[in-house]
N, C-alpha and C positions, 0 to 999 in steps of 0.2 A: 509386399503386395498388400492391398487393403484387406483382402479376405483372410490374411494370416495375422492381421493386427488384432490385439486382444479386445475386440468388440465382437459380439455375436457374428458369425460367419457373414462375410460381405454378401453372400447370396441371400441375405435378408431382403435385399432389394428385389428379389424374385420370389419372395415368400409372402403370399397374401395373408397368411395367418398371423404374421408378425407386423403389427401396425406401429409399434414403438418399442424402444428399450430405454428404461430409466427416465422416461418423460413424466413430468409431474401431472397430476390430474388437472383437467381443464377447470378453470374458474372464471368468474366474471372479470371484466377488465377493471382492475382496481390498482391504486397506487398507495404506498405507505407514506404517512405523514407523522411528524412528532406530536401534533396537537390538533384540536378541533378546528381552529382557525384555518390551518393549512388544508385540512381535508375539505372544509367548506368551500374554499376557493378552488380546490382541485387543479392547481397549476403544477403538474408533475415535475416540470423542469426546476421549479423553485424548491422542491423537496430535497433535503440533503441526502435522501436515501434512493435517489434515482439518477441514472446516467445513461444518456444516449450513446450508442456506438455507431450511429450512422456516419457516413463519410467515405473517404478513400480507403480501400482495403487492398492489400497485396493479393495477386491472383495469378494462378496458372491453370491452364485448361489441359486436362489429360484426354486422350482419345477414347479411353474406356476405364472403368473402375479399377481393373487389374493393373493399370499403369500408375496408380497412386502408390507411392513408396512410403516406407517407414520414415525416411528422411523428410518427406513432405510434411509429415505430421509431428515431427519432433520439435521440442522446444529449443530455442536458441539458434535455429537455422538462419543463415544469412539469406534473406529473401530480397536483397536490394536489386537483384537481377530480374525479379518477377515484375509483371505489369501491375498497374493500378487500375482498379475499377471502382465505380460508385456503388455503395450499398446504402439504401435499397437500389436495386437495378437488375436488369436481365443481362447476362453476358452476351446474349444474342443481339442486343442493341448497342453493344460496346465493342464491336469489332471481332467477336469470337463466335465461331459456329455460325448458324444462320437460323432465322425464324422459319417456321414451316406451318402452312395453313391447310387444314382439312376440316370438313364439316362433319360428316358421319363416318367416312372411312378412316381407318387408322393410318398413320404416316408410315407404317411398315407392315409387312405381311405376317409377322409372327403371331402365334396363338397364345392366349393368356395361360400362364403369367409371364411367358418368355418374351424377351426384347432383343433387338439387334446386338450383335457383338460390338459393333461400333456404337459407343454409347457415351457421348460427351460428358465429362465429369469435371466440375469446377472445384478448385481448391482455393479457398479464401483464408486469409490470415490478417489479424490485426492485433496490436498490443493495447493494453489498458492498465491504468493504475487503480488499485483498490485503496480508497482513502483510509488512512489510519483509523478514522472514527468508525469505520465499518468492521474493525477487528472484533471478533466475537459474535458478529451478526450472521444471520443466514443470508447467503448471496445467491441470487437466481439470475440466469441469463434467459432472455426472451428473444426468440426468432419468430417474427410475425408471419413469414411465409417463405417456403423454399420449394422450387419445382425441380424434381418431384419427390426426392428422398434426401433427408438431411442427416449427416453424421457430424457429431460435435466432439472436439478434443480441446482440452485446456491444459496448457503447460506440458504438452506431450502425452497426456493421459486421456484414455477414452472416457467420455462422459455419457453419451447416449445417442439414440437414433429416433427419428420421427418421420411419419408419412402424413399426407394430406397437405397439398400445396397451398391451400387457402385458409388454413387455420394455424394459429401459433403453436410452437413447441417450446416448452419451458423446462429447464433443467437446473437442479440444485448443484451449484459448482463450489459450494463452501469448502469441501475437502480438497479442492484442486488449486485454490488460489491463495496468494499470500498478500496480506495487507501491507501497504506502504512501499511496495516495490512493483516493477513492471510484471505483467502477466500477458500471456498470449493465448488467443483462441483461434483455432483452425476449424473451419466449417467445410465439409466435403459435401457437394451437392451432385447427385446422380440424376441425369436428365430423364432416362427411360427406366421404368420399373413396373412391377406388377400393378402398382397404383395407376399407372398411365391408362390402363384399360377402363378405369372407372372415372377418368377425368377427360373424356372424349367430348368436348363441349363447344364445338363450332367456334373456335377461336384460334389464335396463333399458338402453336407449341413453342414455348420459350425455354428458359433455363436460368436458374440462379436464385439469389436471395432478393426477392422482389418487394418485401415489406420490411419494416424497420427492425432494428436489433437494439436491445437495451439491457441494462442491468438494474436490478433493484435489490434493496437489502431490508430484511425484516428482523425483528427480535427473534430469539430462539423459540419463544412461544409467540405466535403471530396470528393475525387475522387472515385466515386462509381463503375465505370466500364470503360473499354476502348475496343473499337471494331475497329480493323484495317482490311481494305480490300485492300490488295495490288494486283495489276494486271500488265499485260504487254500490250503494244500497239506499233503501228508503226512497224509491222512485228516482234513483240516480242523482239524488241531491247530496248525499253524504258519502264520505270516503271511509274505506277501511283498509288499513295497511297491515299486512302480515309480513314479517321479516325473519330471516334466519341467518345469523352470523356464525360462520364456522371458524373454530379456533384450532390451530395446529400446534401440537406439542412435539418436542424432539423424542419423547418416549411416551410412557403411559400418561394419560391426562391426570392433572393434579387438581385437587379440590381447592376452592377459595378464589379462583379466577372469576371475573365477571366481564360483561360487555355493557357499556352505556350507549344509549341511542338518543339522538336529538333530531327531530324533523323540523326543517326550515321551509317556510312557504316561498312562493315565487319571488317575493320581495326581500327574502333573506331573514325574515323574522321567525323566531322559534314558535312553533305551533303550541307547545305546552310550556307551562311555567317551569316545570322541572323535567330534567332528562329521565328517560326510562332506564331502569337497571335490571339486567337479567343475569343470574348466575350461570356459569358454564357447568353443565352437568357432567358427571363422570361417565354415565351411560355405559355403552359397550363399544369402545372405540374400534374403528376399522383398522385395517392394516396400515393406514396412513396416519394413525394416531390423531384423528380429528373428531371433534364433537361440536355441537351447535347450540348457541343460545337463541331463544325465540322471543319475538315481540308481536304484540297485537294492539293496534292503535286505531281508535275511531276518530274521524275528523268531520265535524259538522260543517255543512255548507261549503263543501270542498270546491275548489276550482279545478274542474275536470280537464284532462288532456284530450285534445283531438288534433287532427291535421290542420284545422282552421284556427283553433285557439290552443296552441300547445303549452298550456300551463305546466311548469315543472317545479316540483318541490325537490328538496335534497335531504337524504337521510345520512347523517354522520354517525358512525359507530366508533367507539373507543374501547380498546382492550385495557383492562385494569388487572393488576396483579393481586396477590393475596392481601397486600397492605392497602389496596385501593389506589395505588399509584398508576397514573396513565402511562401505558407502555407505547402504544401507537394508535393512530386513527386512520380511517379510510372512509370513503363515501360513495354513494350512488344516487343518481337522479331518480326521481319518482314521478311517474305520470299516472294520476288516478283515472282509470278508464276500464270499461268492460268490453269484451268481444263475445258475441253470441251468434249462433246460427239457429234460426227457427222460421217457420212459415215461408220458406223460400227466400229468406233474407239474411244477409250478413249485417249484423247490427253492431255499431260502435256506440257505447253509452245509450243503448236502447233505440238508436235511430238508424234507419237504412242509409247507408252512404253509397253513392254511385262511385265506383272505382274508376278514376281517371288516371290510369297507370301507364307505366313504360317499363320495359325490361332494360337492365343496365349491366353491361360487362365492364370490368376494369380495362381501360385502354388509354394509352397516350401515344401520339404519333412518333415521338422520339425516345420515350422511356419504356415503351412496352407496357408491362403490367405494374410498373412502379409508379404509383400516383402519390404526389405529395399532398399535404393537407390543403394547400391553396387550390389545387385542381379539384379535389373532392368538394370543397366548398363551392367552387364555381359551378360544378354539376348540380348540386343541391339548390343553390340560389336560382340558377337558370330554370330548373324544373318548376320551382315555385312561380317564377315570373311568367312561365308559359301556362300556368294553371293546372299543372299535374298535381295530383294529391296522393299518388301511390307509386311505389317502385318495387319491382321484383329483382332480387339480387341474383340474376341469372349468371351462371348456374352454380353458385358457391357463396359461402359467407364472405361479405366484403370486409375491408379493414374496419375495425370497431369504431374508428373516428367517423366513418360514413354513417353509422347508426347514431352516433352522438349528434351529427348534423340533422338527421331525420327527426330525432327527438326534439331538437332545439327549434328547427324551422317549421316542422310540421309536415311529415310525409308518412303515410302508412306503408309498411314494409312486409312483403313476403320474404322471409329469410329462408334461403334455399341451401340444403345440404350440398356439399361438394361431391356430387355423385351423378355421373352420366356415363352409361355404358352403351352408347348408341350403336356402335358397330356390332355389339353382341347383345342386342336388345332383349332377346328371349332367354338367354342362358345365364348371364351373370347374376340375375336376381334370385336364382335358386342354386347357385354354385356354393357348396358348403365351405370351400376354401376362402370365399370372400364374405361369408356371413359376418364375421367379426369386424371387417372393414366397413361394411354397410352400417352396422350398429354404432361403431366407434364414431363415424362421421356425424351421425344424428346426435348422439349423446354430447359430443364435444361442441357442436354448434349451439345446442340449447343451453348447455352449461355456460358458455361464454356470453351469450346474448340475451339471457333470461331476464335481465333487468331493464331492457329497453322498451319503453311504452310504444314506440313506433312500430315494433314488431307485433303484428296482429295475426299472422298466420305462420306456421312452420311448414316448410315444404320438404318432402323426402327426396328431392332431386329432380332430375329431368330425363325423359326419354330413355328409360332403362327397363321398360316392361313392368310387370307386377308379379312378384313372387314372395316366397316366405321370408326372404331377407328384408323386404319392405315391411312385411307384417311385424317383424321383430322391431324395426325402427319405430313404427307407429305405436306399437304396444308400449314401448318404453316412454315415448314422449307423452302419450296420453296419461300414463301413470305418474310421471314426474311433473308435468305442467298442464293440468286440465283447464287452465284459464284461456288457452288459445286453441282454435280449431286447426285441423290439418289440411294441407293442400298437396295433391299429387296428380298430375294430368294423366299418366298412363293408367291410373285406376279407373278412369271413365273412358279411356280410349277404346274404340271398337276392337283394337288388337288385344285387349285384355283377355286373359284366359277365361274369365267369367263369361265372356260373350258366347262361349261354346255351350253354355247351359240355357241358351235361348232367352236370356233376360232382355227386356226392352232396351233400346239404345240409351246409353248414359245411366241406366239403372244399375250401376256397377260400382265396385271399389269402395264400399262403405267402410271397410276396415282401414283404408289408408287415406281417404279424403272426405272432408266434410263439405267440399265445394265441388259442384259440377264445373270442371275447369278445362274444357277442351282447348285446342289450338287451331286457328285458321279455319274455323267453321263458317259455312255459308250463312248469310242472314236468314235465308228461308229455313234452314235447319234450326237456327235459334228460335225463330218464331213458332215453328212446329212444336218444339219442346215447351215453349211458354204457354201455348194455347191448347195443349193436349190435356183435356180435363180428366181423362182416365189414367194419366201418368201416375205411376205408383210413388214417385219421388216428390213428396209435397213438403219436404223439409229443406233440402239444400238449394242454395241460389246458384245461378249460372253466371260464372265470371270467366271470361276468356283469358287464359294465362298468356296466350300470344295471339295477336291478330294485327291486321293492317301492316303487313311486312313492308318496312320502309327502305327498300333497296332501290337506290337511284331515284328517279323521278316517279314517285309512288304515292301510296296512301289514297288511291282512288276509292270512292264510296265510303270514306270515313264518316261522312254525314249520314249516310244510309244506316250504318251500324248504330250511330247515336240516336237516330229516330227510333230504332227498335229498342235500344236500352231504355229510352225515356217513355216509351209507350206501353211495353209489355211487362207486367209484374213477374218477378222471378229473374229477369235479365238485369244484371247489375254491373255492367261495364266490363273492363278488361285492361290488358297491358299490351300496348303497341310493341311490336318487335322492330327495332330496338332503339337504344339511345344514340349510339355513336358509330360512325363508319370506322372500321378498324384498319384504315390505311396507315402504312408506315412511311414516314418521310425519308426519301432518298434523293440523290442527286444524279442528273444525267452526266454524260462525259464532258459536256460544256458548262456544267455547274448550275443547271436549272433544277429547282426543287420539284418533286412530284410525289404522289402517294402510291406506294407499291401495294400489291395484293398477292394472293396465292400464285405461285409459279414464277414470280419476279425474282426470287432468290435462287432459282434452280431447284426449288423444293418440289419433289414428286413422290407420290401422287399429290394432287392439290385440287382445290375447288375454286380456283380463280378469284373473281371479285365477289363471291358470295359472302365474303367477310365484310364487305362494305354495304351495310344494310341498316344504317342509322338515320335518325332524324336530324342529327348534326354532323357536320364534316369532321374529319380527324382533328382539326384545330378548334373544334367546338363551336363554330359558327353555324347558325340554324339553316336547315334546308327550307325552301319556301313552304313545304307541307306543314311545317310547325304552325304557320299562321292559321291553317284550317283547324288544327286541334285547339289552338288558343281561342278561336272564335266559338267553337262548339262547347268548350269547357268554361267559358267566361262566367264569373260569379253573378253578375247582374245582367239579366237578359231582357231586352225590350221585346216583348212577345207580340204586341199588336198596337196599331195606331188607327184611330178613327179620324180622318181629316175633317169630317163634318162637325164633330163635337170637340175635336182637339184633345181627346182623351188618349193618353199613352199608358199602356199596361206594362209594368216592369215586374219581372219575377226574380226573387232572390233564390238562386240555385244552390246556395250554401245550406249546410245541414245544422250548423251550430251558431253561426255569427249572423248578426243583422247586417244591413248595408250601410250602417252609420259611417264606416270608414271609407266609403266610396262616394265620389262626387261625379255628377253627370253634366254633360254639355250637349247642346243641340245646334245644328246649322240647317238652314234651308238653302239649297243650291239649285240654280237653274242652268242646265247644260254645263254643270261643273263649276259654276261661278257662284260664290257666296252672296246671297241677297239679304240674309238676316241670321242672327245667332244669339244665343243666350245660355244661361245656366239652368239646370234642373233644380227644383227645390231640394232641400236636404232629405236624403232617403233614410227611412227608418224601417224598411221592410223586414219583417221577421223571417227566419229561415223557412224556405220552401213555401213562402206566401207570395201573393201578387199585390202590388200597390198601383192604384190608379192616380195619374197625374194629369192635370189639365194644362195644355200648352196654348199660349196665345201667339199664333203664327200670323205673319202679315198676309194680306190678300195679294194674290198673284194674278197678273194678267199675262197669260202665255199665248204665244203665237203657235199656229199649227206646226207640229214638228219639234217644238221645245219640250224638254222634260225637266221635271222638278222632283227633287228628293229631299226627304227629311233625314239628316245624318245625326247619329247619336254616338257619343264617345263617353266611356266610363274610365275614371282614373282613380288611383289610390289617393285618398285625401291626407294620408299621413305617411311618415317614414316608418318602415318596418325593418325587421332583421334581414329581409330579402329584397326589398325594393325601396326606392326613393319616393317621396311624395310626387305625384304627377305621373307615376308609372302607368302605362296603358294597360287596362284590365279587360276591356271589351268594347265592341262597336256594333252598330246596326244601321240599316237604312230602310226607309219605306218610300215607295213611289207615291207622289202626290198627284191628284187629278190633273190631267192635261188634255188639250184637244188633240184629236188624232192627226197624224201627219198625212200629207197628201203625197201620192206617188209623183216622183220627179219625171217630167217629160222633157227630153232633150229637144230643143228647138234652135233653129238658126237665129242668131241675134240680128235684129233688123237695123241696118244702117251703121253698125259699129265695127264690123269686120268685113274683110274681103271674102268673096265666095270661095268655097272649097273646089279644088281642081283634082279630079280623079284621073290617074294615069295607070293603065294596065298593060302588062306585057306577058310573055309566056309564063314566067315564074315570079313575077314581081308586081306588087300593087303599091302605088304611092298616092296618098291623099294629103293635100297641103294647101295652105294659103300663106299670107305674110306672117301669120301668128303661129301656126301649128304645122307639124309634119309627122305623118304616120307612114311607116314602111313595113310591108309584109313580103317575106321571101319564103318560097317553098312551104307555104301554109303556116308560117309562124311570124309573129310580130318581131321585128328586129330593131326598130327604132321608134321612139315617140318623143318629139321635141315640142316645147311650147315657149314662145318668145325667144327662140334660139337656144334654149337651154335643154340639154339632153336629160330626159327623165327616165327612159327605159332603154336598156340594151337588149333585152329579150323578155318574152312573155307578155301577157299571161300564157302559161303552158300547163296542160293537164298534169297534175301531180297526185299520186296515190300512195307514195312511199314516205316513210319517216325514218329518222335514225332510231332504230328499235330501242325501247326502254328495257330496263332489266326485267320488268314484268312481261313485256312481249316475249322475251326469251334471253337467256344469257348467251352472249355471242360465241363464247368458246365451247359451249356444250352442244356441239353439233349432233350428238347422239340422242338428244331429247326432241325427237320429231313431233311428239305430241303437243309440245308447247306452241303457242301462237306463232312465234317466230319460225319454228320448224315447219309449220303449215304454210306460212308465207314463202319460205325458201322452197318448199316442195312445189309450190305453185309457180315459182319463178318471179315472185313480186319484187325481190331484191335486184333482179336483172331486167325489170320491165323496160321495154322500148316504147317510147311515145312516137307514134307514126302520125304524120300530118298529111291530110288530104289537100289537094290544091284549093287555095282560097278563092272566094268569089267576092265581088263588090258591086254595089249599086248606089246610084245617087237618088236620094229621096226628094219628093216634091217640095218638102220644106227647106231644102238646101243642105240637109245633113247627108252624110254618106255612111252606109252600113257595109262593114266587111264581115263576111261569114267564114268561120274556121271549123274544121272538124279534126279533133285529136283522138286517137285511139290508143289505149294502153294494151300492148301485146306482151304476153308472157308465155312461159312454158305450158301453162294450163289452158290458155285460150288466146285466140287471135283478136278477141274483142272483149277483154275483161271489163273494161270501162270505155264508153264512148262519150266524149264531150262535144256537143254542138254549141259553140259559143260565137255570138255575134257582137260586134263593137260598132256602135253608132257614134260617129264623130261629128260634133258641131263646130262651126267656124270659130267659136271662142275657145276651143281646146278641150271642151268637155267630152269625155269618152264614156259612153254608157255600155256596160257589159250585161248581156243576157246569156245565161248558161243553162243548158239542159244536160244533166248527167244521166246516163243509162248504165246501171251496174248489172252485169249479166248474172242471171240465176240459172245455174246448171244443176244436174242431179246431185252432185256432191256438195252443192251450196258453197263452192270454193271462195266466192267473193263477198259473202255476206258479212265478213268481218275484216274490212280493209283498214289499213293504217290511217288513211285520211281520204277526203274527197275535196279537192280544191285545185288551185292553180299556183304556180310559182312565177314571180317576176324578178328580173335582175336589174338593179339600178346602178348607175355609174358610181365609181369611188367618190367618197365624200358625203354621201347621203347618210349622215350620222345622227342628226337631231330628230328625235321621235316624239310624237305627241299622239294621244288617242283618247277617245271618250268611250269607255267600256269598262270591263272588270279589270282591276289591278290594285295596287301597283305590281304585286308579285304574279308570277306565272299562275295560270289557272286552266282547268280542263273541265269537260262536261261533268265529270264525277268528282271534281275537287275544286269547287268555285264559290261555295257559300261565303267564305271569309273575304273574298275579293269584291270590293264595292264597285258599283257603276259610278264612275267619276271621271274627271279630266285628269289625265296622268301625263307626265313628261319623263323622258329618259334619253338614253342614247342607244344606238344599235349595239355597240360594244357592251354597254351595261345590261343588255338583255341576256347575255351569256350566263348560263348557270353551270358552274364547273363540277358536275358530278364526276366522281372518281373514274367511272367508265363513261366516256362521252356518249350522249344519247339525246333523244328529243327533249327540247326544253323551250322555255320562253313563250309559251302560247298564251293568248288572251281570248276570252269568250265574250259574247254579248256586246260586241264592239259596234258602235254606231258610225264612227268615223276615225280615221287616223291620218297623220301627215308625216312625211319624211322630207327633210330639207338639208341643204348644204350651206356652206359659209358664203356662197356667192348669191344667195337669195333664191335659188331654184327650190321649188317645193312641189312634191307630188302628194295629192290628197286622194283618199279613198273614202267613199261614202256608201254605207250599206243601204239597201232598199228599205223603205218604211216597213216595219213589222218583221223584218228579216235580218237581224244583226248577224255579223260574220265573226269568224275567228281569224286571228293572224299571229304571225311571229316574224320578227326581223332579225337577221343574223349575218355574220360574215362566213357562215359555213352552210354547205348544202346538206341535204339529208344523207347523201352518200358519203360526204366528208365525216359526218358523225358516225356512220355505220362502219367506216373503215378504221377509225382510230380506236386504240385500246387504252390510251391514257390521255389525260387532258393536255399534258405538255406536247404530245404528238400532234394534237389537233391545233393548239394555239400556234405552233410553228408554221401552220399552213393556212392561217387566216387569210381570207380573200379580201382584197381592197373593196370590191363591189359589195353592195348590200343585197342580200337575198331576202325577198319578201314573199312569205307564204300567206295567201288568202285562202281560207277554207270555208266551204259550206258546212263541213262538220269534220272534226277530228275524233278518232277513237278515244275513249276514256282511258284511264291509267290502270284501274284495277289493282290487284296485289298478287298476280299469279307467280311471281318469282318464288313465293312460298305462301300460297293461299288461293282464294277463289279468283276465277277469271273475271275480266271486265263484264259488268252486268249487261244483259241484252239491251236495256234502254240507253246505254251509252255506246253501243256499237252502231255502225252505219246502216247495215242491211243492204238488200238488193232492191231494184226497181228503178223508177225514173224520178229525178229530183230537179227542181227548178230553183234557180238562185241568181239574183241580180245585184249589181253594185255599179258605182260610177267612179271613174278616175278623172281627176282635174289637175291641170298644171297651173 
């Protein structure tokens, strides 16, 4: 049995006080090299003293730890009958056990520190050779991450144990290996443990060795660690580097050893003519027999590091023995920068930086938590291309290579401890049994990541309340690294224990956070904080650690948040939740791919698709909402244009770089057609300054109803580490003066068409001539043909329902009646019946015919929730003018003040696939998420309008639409024109709103695509909001009650 094996009792996986056994102290991520040249290049694979153990490992899954036998751990066991799995990897993604998703609730009912008896336990094994050249050297094995407890055995002998799934465990295996012959390592990973209760982080519960495994060898006296503290002084012009190189000895430290240091600039040139040399002091060695040599170096006119201009130096240190012989070298990147908090500002290098951030979990749709370096780079590059400047490592330290990328490409980082006890929010933070685990996770994170300039804030974790365990974490970090402020949201959360003492809201948590960092706060609350002149907190800035929850079709009011960020001092941005949908790729019985979420693996309890709440799909393709963020965060912003003078105002929204690396272009378009274009002059705008440019635009002669716009486009003028030259960085448009459009009056064409004939019977009305045919039955239009071509099969018919978005409500959470979807369901809106009154028709004096319809939406809450009186005036040439009067009932409960939509639905025959419109696009847009979408002439297909959110829902809407057309291959065309001054909204799809509502996965929906085209024309559709986890859709983006008039024209 594992618990009888000569390692501390197996029940250490249920002992919170035991965080490790024989694990080496955490250090910065460093690799040993034989010389300065190798350390300067820092190519670890090229080092003769490094070896990766990634690849296929033998594997067996036990049902619980007690089923692990001595034989499993013994050396020389024939494991040919065992399976093979990839390392790094999660066994839950390789055919063993199953993933399990919960948000707050634990996946089992046990109380800490106890876990279920059924506790999947993976046994991994691989063999490796130790080069003969390593004989006599100190050999270390590195496990980058294991969920959730790791036990290590080498050649049948117990080596050690470690907890913390998201930080590495290293063990000295020198006594256990033999050079020049095969060796075997066995890793036992226990899935559930006492640590599970503080890793409750709104993600998939997995299992396994999900980060890399490698060996490295050092000399017996070795460079154990390197701590660099670069800063700025003399008005942030000059740099000062303080460094401490820790040397480890096999026994008591010996005199005569030294460390040499060379600092190289970003071009690889040595900063000083001679290396610095520091003796290794004897001092008072710790139990680990380690002492440190120190350096202090001033650098004049330093090239500072920032997310915009990430200048990186490199410090190479070399250990020398008593004779002055170089023993080994290592290196660390150095970014000279400062981080300060004062006057309600977070300052980097003395300047306020607006945080354009996103939260990021480790996730891959086929590999789970195992992300290779190519995927990490893809994430970082994509974030830069989308104009993000910051990332929060929610809710644990990421692979150190992620921080390397953030250093290199330029991203500010909140580095977050692997700590969330959400299910036990108020108790774990003061549980003495877990005090050591809390502190251990803070210490080890800081020790590993201390040299990364991208890390500007340390976070104590997430959603775990505030107690003495956090105070201990904060105290240690402040003492060890005063160069970085602290971040911890529960410190300022209204649930904080300090709230009991009557302190003003957010005037809390000074011991644990230097930032006011709430999550999902309303814009009005932010503004209240910023404008409260009597607020006692005049030091800390307000940065949302989470906001704009990106679940499904979301991120409504993102622009409203940004308006507040840019207007009110003290408000300094935030981190969108979150980067990626955590869907896991699976196959249906007939072989179709789909993305699974909570419950799809039979995992109970679960939180359904709440795990799919990212800005990009699981395959890392961006959601349409990303365009809104890119627009708001663009570095060069055209803020105003005066058409009389031709003066264009461009603001540089960067903090450190000019706009010299950005080029601009302009176009003048009339009704979406380019009439003139040109280049902007070279931009030299200084950071946070505005530059005026005079444009010479052509004179335009516009007819009434024509619209002209000035379009601007900004691109990268150069190739960078994260984009090619020509990469789109920003865009804008300004409306140009144009004569007002005149209202269209439908008249009978004189002498061109035959007169209309009106035929009426008890339940049928037909209006037709040789050109056009309109049929109405039982109060509904059932046919509309022009020139013999069928344009409509049904409608326009009153429509108030939409396929609920995740923000409207999560379909499977029927218990949450307080959500908007719950209220709609309670009112019966999802089962609304559209009742049609008998139609009437009359022939007008001008030869047109008007058909009047009345549609009433009846639901459980009312027999007349919405009444639509709509008339259609048909002209002999086939023009059909619609006049609509909606009456939305206002009752005592105000049941219908917040409808999904107010409009009509039309059904077109199969084949109407070609789509064109003049309005906002090309991506979907809504009343509260449309600033990025320009008014222009756009073309697509109906199929192409589908947006495949993991949970099917409302999608594909377009606002401020002047006209649209739908056509087929046979030349049939239906045109819709909005009335002057009253643009409409529309979406075109092969699915009805109820199709979207009924489907739980995209593949279920796609299998039921209708051949017909469903065209939704809306007077107004409800905005999106972020209520899946955040504020409701703002009132100005809701529809309200009362009477609304709306007109449009249909043409064949």
